[in-house]
Every structure is written in C-alpha cells, then in structure tokens.
N, C-alpha and C positions, 0 to 999 in steps of 0.2 A: 479712739485714735483716728485722726483725719488722714486721708490718703488721696493723692491725685497724681497724674502723670505730667512730667515736664513738657510733654508735647502740647498740653492744653493750657499751660500757664508759663509764659515766657515774657519777660519785660526786656525790651531792647535797651542796651546802654553800653557805653565804652567802659570796659573794666579790665584791669590787669591783676587785681588782688582777689583773694578769696572772698573778702567782704569789704564793702566800702560804704561811705556815708553820703547820702543824698542831701544836699543843702536846700532847705525850703525857704523861699523868700517870704518875709513876714512884714507886716506893717507895725508901726509903733512909734517909738520916740526918736529923737535926734540926739546925737552925742558927739561932742568934740569936733564939730564940723563935718562929721561923717553922715552919710545917708544910712540911718539905722535900718530902714526898710530893706536894704540890700546888704545887711551885715554878713559878709563872707568870712569874717574872722581874720585873725593874724596867724599865718601858717609858716612852718619851717620844716624842711625835710633833710634827713641825713642818713648815712649808712652805718648802722650799728647792728650788733648781734647777727652779722652775716645776712642782713636783709635791709630793705628800705623802710625807714621809720619816719612817720610824720606826726607832729603835734600841732593842733590848731586851737587857738583860744578864741572863744566867742563872747565871753563875758567875764568881767572883773568886778568884785565887790569893792565899792569905794567907801570905806568906813569913815574916813576923815575928810573927804572932799578933795584930797590931793590929786586924784586922777582926773576929776572934773575940771581942775584948773589947767590941765595939760592941753597942748595943741594936739591935733590928730597925729602929727609926726612924732611928737614926744610919746604919746600913748602907744603908738605902734612900736617904737623903740623899746619901751618898757616891756611890752609883750614878748618881743624878740629876745630880750635878755632873760626873761623867765623861761622861755622855751629852750634857750641855750643851756641854762642851768639844769633844766629837766633832762636834756640829752646827756649831761654829765652823770646823771643817775644811771642811765643805760651803760655808760662806760664803767662806772664803779662796779656794777653787778656783773658785767661781762668779765671784768678783770678778776672777779671773785669766783664765778661759776663756769666759765668756759674751760673745756678740757684741752683746748689748743694753745692757751696762754700759759707758758711754763711756770709763771709765778702765782697762778690762781690756786685757790684752795683745792679745787677738783684735780688739777694737774699734780699738785703736791701729794694728794692722797694716792692717785694712780701710780706715782713714781716712787712711793715710799717702801715698796717691797713688803707690804703687810704691816709695817710699823705704824704706830699711832701718830696722827698729825693733828695739831691744834688748829682749828679753823674758826671762822666767824659764826656768830649766832644765826645770821641770815643763811649761811650755808647749811647749818644744821637744820634750819626750818625747811629749806627746800629739799634736802635729803629725806627728811622724815615724811614730807608730803609725797615725794616720789615713791618711797617704800610703801606708803599707805596705798597708793594706786597699784603697786605690785600685789599687795595682799587682796585688795578689792577685786582685781582682775584675775586672781588665781595664777599670777605670774605671767599673764599675757602681755602686760605692760611692765617693762623692767629697765630701770635706769642703769643697770650694769651691762648694757649692750655695747659699750664702747669699742671693744676689740672687733666686734662684727661690723659696726659702722665704719671703722678704719679701713676695712677691706674694700668697701664700695666707693665708687666715684660717680656721682650723678650730674656732674658738670658737662657742658657741651664741648664739642671739639675745639671751638675757638679759645676756650679757657685752658684746656689741657693739652692741646696739640695732637690729640688722637680722636678718631671718629667716634662720636657718641660717648657712652660711659664705659666703665670697666666691670665685667662680671668676674667675681673672684673664683679661684679654684675651689672645688667642692671640699677637698681635704682641708684647705685652710679655713673654710667656714665651719667645718665640723670641729676643728681645734678651737676656734674662737667661741662657739656657742657652749662649749664645755665649761667655760669660765663665767657664763651668764647666770647670775643668781643674786637677786637683791638681798637675800638673807646672808650673803657674804659680808655685808656692811655692818660694822659694829660701831655703835655710837655710845660714848661714855662722857657725859657732860659736853664739853666742846672739843673732845678728841674723837677722831674717826680712824678706824683701821679696817683692813680687808683680810678676812680669814684666808682667802685665796689671793696670793700676791699677783697672780696673772689677771685677776678681775679688773675691769676698767669701767669707771663711771662716765656716763654721758647724760647730761641733763637737758639735752635738746628738746625733749618731749614735754617739758614743764617749765623751763627757766624763763622763756619769753613772757608767759602769762604772769609769773611772779614779778618780773621786772615791770610789766605794764601796770600792775597794781601799785608798785612803788612810785612810778612816774605820776600816776593819777593822785596819789596821796601827796606828793610833793607840790603839784600844781595847786591843790586845795590849800596847802599850807601857805602859799603865796597869794592867796586871795582870789584864785580863779574859781568861778562858780559855774562856768559853762565851757566845755572843751571836749575835744576828741583826741584820744591817744590811739595811734595806729602803729603797732610794732609788727610790720610784715603781715598784716591781716588779723592780728590779735587786737580786737577793738575794745576800748573802754570809753563809755560816754560819761563824762562828768556833768551831772545836772542835766538840764534840758537846753535846747538851743535858744539863746536869747536874741531879741531884736536890737538890744543895746550892748555895746562893748563895755560901757560903764554902768554899773547898777548900784543904786543907793542901798545901804544896809537893810533898810526897812522893806525894800522891794525884792530882796534875794529870793524869797519863797513865793513871790507873786506869780500867778499863771497868766496874767494879763498880756504880757509881752514875751511869752515863752511857748515853745512847741517842741514835742518830742523830736529827737534826732531819728532819722530813718536809716538803718543799716541794711545794705543790700546783700543778699545771699546769692552767690554765683551758681549758675547752672554748670555742673561739672562736665556735662556732655557737649558744651558749647566751646568753640575755639574763637568766638567773636565777642566774648565778654557779656553774653546775655545773662539775665538774672532770673532766678526762680521767683523772687519777690523781695519785699522789704519788711524788716522787723522794727516797729516803733521802740525807741529806747530812751529812757531817762534814768540816769544812775545805774546803767546796766553794762554788762560785758558780754561780748559775742565772740566766740572762737570757733574756727572751722579747721578740721583736718580732712585731707583728701588725698586719694592715690594719684590724682591728676596734677598735683602741685609740682612735684619733682619726679621726673622719670626719664628713661631713655629706651630706645628700641635697638635690639641687636639680633640679627638673624631671624627676624620676624617675631621676636618675643619682646613684650613690653615689661620693663623692670621699674617699679615705683619704689619710693624711699621708705615706706612703712614696712619694717622688717619683722619677720617671725623669729621670736627668741629661741625657738626650738630647732629651726633649720638654718637660719641665717639668710634665707632668701626672702624676697618680698612676700608679705603675708597674703594668703589666698582668702579673699573676703567677698561677700556679696554686696558690699557697700562701697560706693564711690566717694561719698563725703558725709561727714557728720558735723553739724553745727550745734554748739551748746550755748545756751543763753541763761544768764544768772544775774543776780544783783552785783553791783560794783563792789570790788574787794575780793571777788572769787575768780579772777581771771586765771590764776594758777590752777585752780581746780578744774575750770573749763578746759584749759589746755590739756591736762592729763586725761580728763574724762573723754574728750573728743577723740583722742588717739586710741584710748582704751576701747571705746565703743566701735571704732572702725575695725580694730583687730578682732573683736568678739563677733562682729557681724550683726545683721539686722535684728534678729530675734533676741539674742542674748544681750546685745547692746541696748535695745529699747527696754528690755526688762530691767536692766541695771539703772537706767535713767529714771524709770518710774519708781524705783525703790528708794531713790534719794530725794530728800526735801530741798526745794529751792532751785531745781534745775529743770530746764525744758530743752527739747532737742528737735532738730530737723534732720532726718536721714534721707539720703538719695541712694537708691540701689543701682546695680549695674545696668538695669533696663530703663533707668530714668524715672522710676516711680518714686514719689516723695511721701514720706510718712512723718507725722507730727506726734510728739509724745502726749499732747493733750489739745483740747479745743481752746486753750488760753492763748495759743500762738495764732496770730492773724497776719496774713500777707495782704 
C-alpha cells in the first residue's frame, strides 16, 4: 500500500469539482475542417440531479461515411443533439429515483404507508444495489436514511434566507434514525413495500453513479467512442481521448491517435482547487465522496453531509475523501463504495476495497496523508 502526504504532492490547477478531466493536446489527423491536434471536443453543461452535469464528446464512429461528409458546423450540431438526448436520460431517471419528485417511484414508495407499489425494473435494480451496500457495510451505508436527511439543510444563507445551515433538534434526530433500516424494504418482483411505514428511502448515495452508467451506455449506442460524462464529479470515461472527432470504423480500436483521459483528484484540504494528482483513464469510472463537499459551520462546529445512520449527526471519521476507480459500467458501485468507505474509516474502508475484485481506491485522511489500495494506481 503506497502512502504519501499531500504536503509533498500538490498539483496547482483551477478546480471546483471533486474530480475533473485534464485535456491533453494531441497530434494526429484532420477532420471536417477542424484542427484535430487541438480537439477539445463538443461539450454541453446543464443542471440535473441537483448538480452541475457536463457531457463532452471527443470522438464519433463513422460507420457509413455520413459524418465525414458533414461540415464542422453540422458535425458540432450533431454532437450537441446527442448530448441533449443524453441529458434526457438524466431527467428520465431523476423522475424515477428522486425522493423529492412526487410522481417518482421512490416518492410513491415512501408515501404508500407500507402498501406495495409497482415500480420500474430500473428502480428495483438500484434498490437492490443500495441494499447490497447496506449488507456489505454492516448497515453503515443505508438507503433508508431519508427522514434523517430531511431534517438537515446544508445550503448557504443566500439560498435559504438564514445564516449557514440548520442543525436539527436531537430528539427529532432520534425519532428519525429509529426508522432507518434497509431491511425494512421488501421487494416482490416489481413491487416494493416498507415494513415500517415511517421509513423513507433516499437514493442520493448511489443514484448518480447509476445514471452516469446509463448516460455512457446511451452515448455508445449513438456511435460515440470517446467522451467524458461528469455528473457532479461522478466521472465516466468512454473509451480514450481521440485526436479526431470523426473516426472510421476500422480505426475505432487503434491507439495511434488516442491517449488516456486524465482525471484529476482534488486535494480536500485545499480551498484553491489544488490537486493530489491525476489518474489515467480509458473506459473507467472515477467517483469521490468527501466530507468537504457540502458542509456548514455553526457555533464553531463543522457539520458535513455524510450522516451517521445511528445518530443522525455527521459521521465521525478519520477520512476526508475516498476516490474509487473501476471499469466503466461500475459507477453505481463506485458511488456506493466511496460513501461506504468514508463512513467506515481508513482501516476498515481500505480492508473492504482490497476484499473486492476490480476496484482501486485513494484515501485522504484528516491530516492530509494519502493512501492507495495498491501499487497499480499511479499519479
């Protein structure tokens, strides 16, 4: 296990998100009147899932020559249309999985008073995955924490009209945590019920990763061979970064004009967007959870948004951030695992990652020390 201090390894960069993508200039071909050596892709940003989301396309497979016949303007428009449709995937699943949308599957389950509710197969898939992390973590990760999260407000004063966030009354937290137990969820085919009618599901710790996987799948179905999906820091790299926006079918797997994306990992102790380092990525997903992402201070106490399912208060942990890296298609698992490891702490979290195949991790403790799950991770 490799270890170093953030004081000895900091890369300066302007950064607002947990992880971001460094674009490497490459040499290579020319396409559609564009300077392929400076292929910055076609990018679009929107606000979905209560966060800033960006999709950038760097390469399209041209199976029939249709794209090669387009002008640069036409090709850019084509990419924008694909990204717009990709964002519709975000909306589709948000309307399915958000607890705050009254017609969503999750809201209907929460409001059913314990009665069985028929939901989509996708909702069942996410619920089972969330319950699986409840089992894996010994209950430290629990998707039925909804009533607890309802009591907290981590928005700043400009949004809420009050100074800082809101610290709930202790008796209200005690009442809320009494209904937290993922085992209260009963799944029968496509029907879901809650054995405790006061239990409330919140998929915030796993849904973004699931949706990121779905967006990446959709892009691939539209012929995209090189792209970055960034859903509020949940990063999915589709393929590698190409030097050409249009790629012939026979060249899709060629490495001549491609290079790994580089995903930057933020230093959680920095307020200036400094980086710990970068992780090379090709068909990978990178997800980070951190206590520094959303928090407020009240009467000299700092309250972060990762909550302890036993007390309802922010979890006491020796970890500031956990970054999980895995193959593309496992973003939902990385989402749940990163939060789980942060809650479990450095020793138990690292032990858990090492017990699982196909996952690597970067932990940063409260003193700024960095530990890697293996020597396979290189900054």
